[in-house]
N, C-alpha and C positions, 0 to 999 in steps of 0.2 A: 492405501487407495480409499477415498472417501465414498460413503454409502451411495449417493445419487449416481456416481459413475458406474458402480458395480450394478445397480438396478438397470441402468441404460444399457450397459454391455450385455447383461443377461437377457434383456428383452430382445436385443438385436439378434443374439445367438438363437433365441427361441423362434424368432421369425424366420431365420434362415434355416434352421433345422426342421421346422414344421413344413416349410416349402419343399425342402429336400425329401422329407419323408412322404409328402403328398405325391411327388412325382414317382417315387419308387413303388408306392402302393397302388397308384392309379385309381383314386377315388372319383366318384361321379363328379362331373363339372359343377353342379350347384353346390355340393359340399365344399369343393375346393374354393369356390368363389366366396362362399360365406366364412370359411376359415380365414381366407386372406383378409376379409374386411374386419373380421373380429380381431385378428392379430394387429391389423393396422390401427384400429380404434384403441387397442391396448397400448400400443407404442406411443400414440399421441397423448393418451392419458398419462403415461409415464413421463413424458417430456414436460407436460403441463405441470404435473406434480413436482417434479425436480425444480422447475422454474419458481413455483410458489414456495417451495422449501428454501431455496437459496435467497429469495427476497425476505422471507420471515427471519432467516438466520442472519440477515444483514450482511450478505456477502457482496458480490461485485457491484450491485445497484446502488449501494450507500454512497453518499457524498461525505466529504471531509467535515462539513458542519455537523452532520448527524453524529459522526464519531466524537467530535469534540463535545457535543451535548451530553454524551453519555458519561463523560468524566470531566471535572473542572481542571483545565490544563494549568500547569504552573510554567510561566515563561521565564527561563533562565537567560539572563543577559548581563553584559558588562558595558561600561562606557568605553568611548574610543581612546581615552588616555591611560587605561589600564595597561600594565606591562604584559608581555607574553607569558612571563613566568607566573604572574598572579592569575591570569585567565586559564592557563593549563592546570594550575593547582586546583582551581575552582571546578574545572571539567572533571579532573580525577576524583574529587570529593563527591561530586554528583553522579559519577560513572556515566557521563554522556560523551559523545563524539564530536559535538559542535556547540558553539556558544554564539548566540545572536549579539551583535554589537548595536546598542541603541542609545539614543540621546533624546530625552523628553518624549519617550514612548514612541519615537520614530525609528524605523529599521534603517540603519546605515549599512550594515554588512553582516557577514557571518565568518566566524573563524573556526576552522575544523582541524582534526588531527592531521589531515594531509597538508594544510597550510603550515602547521607546526614543522613538519618534516621538510617541505620543499621550499617554503618562503623564508623560514628562519634558520633551521639547522643547515639545510642545503645550501644557503647563501652565506653561512658563516656568521650570521648575526648574533649579537648577545641578547638572549631572551629577557634578561632583567632590565636591559637598557632600550629595549624595542617596544614601541607602543602597538597596541593591537591595530589601530587605524592605519598603521603603515603596511601591515602585512594581511589584513583581512581581505576577503573577497567582497568588493564593493557592490552595492545595489544587487544583492542576491535575487535570483529568480524566486518568485512567490506565486501563490494561486489564490483565488477566492475560495470561500467556504463552500460554494456550489459545485466545485470540482469533484468529479466521481473518483472512487478509489482506483478504478482501472486507469482513468486518465492521469492520476497522480503517479501511478506506477510507470505508465508510459513515459511521462516527463522525466522521472528520475532515471530511467533506463537510457532514453535518448540523449539527455543532457549530461549523463555520467556524473550525477550528483548523488549524495547519500542523505541529504536533509532538505526538506521542503517546507518553508514557512507558509502559514495561512494567514492571509491579511484581508481585512474587510474595512473599508472607509478609512484607510491609513493606520488602523490599529491591528497589531499582531494578535491573532487569537490562539496560536499554537504552532508547533513544528512537528512534522512527521518525518521519521527516518525511513529508509528503505526497509529496515527490519520491521517496524511497526506495520507498514502496509502489507508486507509479505506474511506476517502473522495473521493479520486480518483475513487476507485472501485465502489462506490455508485453514482459517477457522480454528486455529490452535488456542486462541485465547478468547474469552468472552468480552473483553474491553481492550482498547488500545492505550498503551502507556504513552503519554505525550511528553516529549523532551521539553 
């Protein structure tokens, strides 16, 4: 459990137990009133502190452009005429689960591990004779760099995709996987690896 949640939960229990204690002991009304206000101010301060901490740590309020600025992304792509076998070999070498399909720096599609299973092997196609353009996901969903990390996670969840390209003015800036975003939101890494 992360530290801000522990503090918030502790503050909540403190507020509840103080109120319960006050009822059992029957303290004078002015003391109870002041105790309540002090605890309320404390709880608000804790909530504000957590909010500031999360923003400083670059948690949910970050947008994808900010994350891309922290590390120069490497865009891995293949052309549309490459065979499935060549593309899969390259993905294995890079240890990535998806490959952008681009021509003249324009995003045409994306080819994923799932495509290899369902559109190639599942259909009985010969991977060495099949071009990526025939089995890629055409016109993949992408987002601008201003998209927040939380919005990106929602898109990935709702659309049931695992890779989300970031495009600005027709140029691909990077790709975030669901794992990248999850690591960022859980604050397990200090920087996001960009596929």
